[in-house]
C-alpha angles and dihedrals in degrees: 000000000000125000128242091256094056089049091051092047091051092047090049090052092051093048091050090053095049117071105161094122098042095093093051093048092048090049091051090050097044103037097078088049093049092048091049090048092051093047091048093050090050094051095047093045090048091048092052090047093052091049092050093048092050091051092048091051089054094051093044091053092044090052093050091050092047091062095049118107098170129073119293109229134191088257091053090050092049090051090052088051088051088050090053090051090051093049095045097046122161093101091280115145109232127200127204138191119194116195135173116210138175135206124233109199094190091061095027088230138137113215130191112239093186138334133194129183133203123196132039125308099009115123123203114270117262132196089255092053090047090051089055092059095040091120090062095052121093124245107264136188119253115292092003115153124213139167124244114204115192120187130185129192126176115226124205114185115232093221130032103244099144097287112117123208114272145157126260113218123190134179129199124184116198127179118224115262108195107020137042093230141019114218130200120213125172090205100032091243138111092249099077103020122142113203 
């Protein structure tokens, strides 16, 4: 008669030689990790894509405005907001603020000429707000005018992989190409223009 230790040793040797269920056990252990890695990769890729799209929309709108030599009207601004919605896609609700500012070298000061916003919760840019982002503005010659396009897009991750919902904010500064100033007029006339 054999003792319990020899039975356990024989059973242990038999289990070490048999590996029919090893692949199933490994799959059960690794599948949740693989699914999490795939979902995480998807979310981070989607977040970078949304960020890049928002930035490209800001630069595209800034480039379009830099080529304008006529008045910018409310209708034109609404169409730029529609262009931003088209570029951003994915059902996200974008917001935009278009501002024209100038630099005064004598006072070493950036001043807002005019500012208009489209979308909810975005105020028009003020001189105080412009001073807060001075470090992000380029060096400019005296009395030079430029546009500041600011865009916001809320981002909600598709899966919960540790990335909380947040808002992408991008700024694009573009100097005017064909005119020395860019004027806003609600009626496209000289009477109510802001330059």
